[in-house]
C-alpha positions in Angstrom: -25.6 -24.5 -36.0 -25.6 -21.2 -34.1 -26.3 -20.0 -30.3 -25.6 -17.6 -28.1 -23.7 -16.8 -24.9 -23.3 -14.1 -22.7 -19.9 -14.6 -20.3 -21.2 -12.5 -16.4 -18.6 -13.0 -13.8 -20.5 -15.5 -12.1 -20.6 -17.6 -14.9 -21.7 -18.0 -18.2 -25.5 -18.2 -19.5 -26.5 -20.2 -23.1 -29.4 -19.9 -25.7 -29.2 -23.0 -27.4 -31.3 -24.9 -30.3 -33.4 -27.8 -28.1 -36.2 -29.6 -30.0 -39.1 -27.6 -30.5 -37.6 -24.5 -30.0 -34.7 -23.0 -27.4 -33.1 -23.6 -24.3 -31.1 -21.1 -21.9 -28.6 -22.6 -19.6 -26.0 -21.5 -16.7 -23.8 -23.6 -15.7 -25.6 -26.9 -15.8 -28.5 -25.8 -14.8 -31.4 -25.4 -17.5 -33.4 -21.9 -16.9 -36.6 -23.3 -19.3 -37.1 -23.3 -22.8 -38.0 -20.6 -25.2 -40.3 -20.3 -28.5 -37.0 -17.9 -29.8 -33.4 -16.7 -28.5 -34.9 -13.1 -28.4 -37.3 -14.5 -26.2 -34.9 -16.5 -24.0 -32.7 -12.7 -23.7 -35.7 -10.7 -23.0 -36.8 -13.2 -20.4 -33.8 -13.7 -18.8 -32.5 -10.0 -18.7 -36.3 -9.3 -16.4 -35.7 -12.6 -14.5 -38.5 -14.1 -15.7 -37.0 -17.7 -16.9 -39.7 -21.6 -16.2 -37.0 -23.2 -14.2 -34.9 -20.5 -12.7 -35.9 -20.9 -8.8 -32.6 -20.7 -7.7 -31.1 -18.5 -9.8 -32.3 -14.8 -10.1 -31.3 -13.8 -13.5 -32.1 -10.4 -13.5 -29.5 -9.5 -10.8 -26.8 -10.3 -13.3 -27.5 -7.4 -15.8 -27.7 -9.9 -18.8 -28.0 -7.5 -22.1 -31.8 -7.7 -23.6 -31.2 -7.9 -27.4 -30.1 -10.9 -28.2 -27.3 -9.1 -30.6 -25.6 -8.3 -27.5 -24.8 -11.9 -26.9 -22.1 -13.3 -28.8 -22.6 -15.5 -31.2 -20.9 -19.7 -30.8 -20.8 -22.6 -33.3 -22.5 -25.7 -31.7 
């Protein structure tokens, strides 16, 4: 299986397969579940995350396109 990683100076964001969809994480914190990795990347870039109450992901210059993320194997 494959997932995706974006590394920032503050840490790495991951978009990984989850039951019924995809989960985005930052450190040990879940940022929410998404229907696709493309949707997760776009929402993280815009700061629209279901569980990101303590992290404003729009301030990390996260690329909106999943093609700009690194592919990782899980």
